C-alpha positions in Angstrom: 0.1 0.2 0.2 1.5 3.7 -1.2 1.1 6.6 0.8 -0.4 9.1 -1.1 -2.3 12.8 -0.6 -6.1 12.7 0.3 -6.2 14.7 -3.1 -4.6 12.0 -5.3 -6.6 9.3 -6.8 -5.2 5.4 -7.0 -7.2 2.8 -8.9 -9.3 0.8 -6.4 -11.4 -2.2 -8.1 -11.2 -0.6 -11.5 -11.9 2.9 -10.7 -10.1 5.8 -9.6 -10.8 7.1 -6.0 -9.6 9.6 -4.0 -9.4 10.0 0.0 -11.4 13.2 -0.4 -13.8 12.4 -2.7 -12.5 14.1 -5.7 -13.6 12.2 -8.9 -11.5 14.5 -11.4 -9.0 11.7 -12.1 -12.4 9.1 -12.5 -14.2 11.5 -14.9 -10.7 12.2 -17.3 -10.4 7.8 -17.0 -13.7 8.0 -18.6 -13.3 10.8 -21.2 -10.0 9.5 -22.2 -11.3 5.5 -22.8 -14.3 7.0 -24.7 -12.4 8.9 -26.8 -10.0 6.3 -27.6 -12.9 3.7 -28.4 -14.8 6.4 -30.6 -11.2 6.7 -32.1 -10.9 3.0 -32.9 -14.5 2.4 -34.3 -14.0 5.5 -36.7 -11.5 4.1 -38.3 -12.5 1.0 -38.4 -15.1 0.8 -41.6 -18.0 -1.0 -39.7 -21.6 -1.0 -40.7 -24.3 1.3 -37.8 -25.7 -2.4 -36.9 -22.1 -3.5 -36.0 -21.4 -0.4 -34.0 -24.6 -0.3 -32.2 -23.2 -4.1 -30.9 -20.3 -2.9 -29.9 -21.6 0.1 -27.8 -23.6 -2.4 -25.8 -21.0 -4.9 -25.5 -17.7 -2.8 -24.9 -17.7 0.8 -24.1 -21.2 0.8 -22.6 -19.8 -1.8 -19.9 -16.9 0.2 -19.3 -18.9 3.2 -18.6 -21.5 1.8 -16.4 -19.4 0.0 -14.2 -17.9 3.3 -12.8 -21.6 5.3 -13.1 -22.7 3.0 -9.8 -19.6 4.2 -7.5 -19.6 8.1 -9.2 -21.6 11.0 -9.2 -19.8 12.6 -12.3 -23.1 14.7 -13.9 
C-alpha cells in the first residue's frame, strides 16, 4: 500500500478514487476511454448495426461500471 495525498486518486477495483471524494481522475479516465474507443471505431469501417452491438458490449459496460460508484454530472 502506498501513502499518497488525500486528493490524489488511486485505482481501486477498477475505479479511480481519492480519499477526499475528488472524482477528477475518474472523469478524465472515462473521457479518455470513450475518446479512444470512438477513434478506434471510426477507422474500423463498420456498419451501423455492428457499431451498435459494439457500444452495448464494450464501451457502455466500461462506463456503466464506474457510474455506479461515482457522482459525475
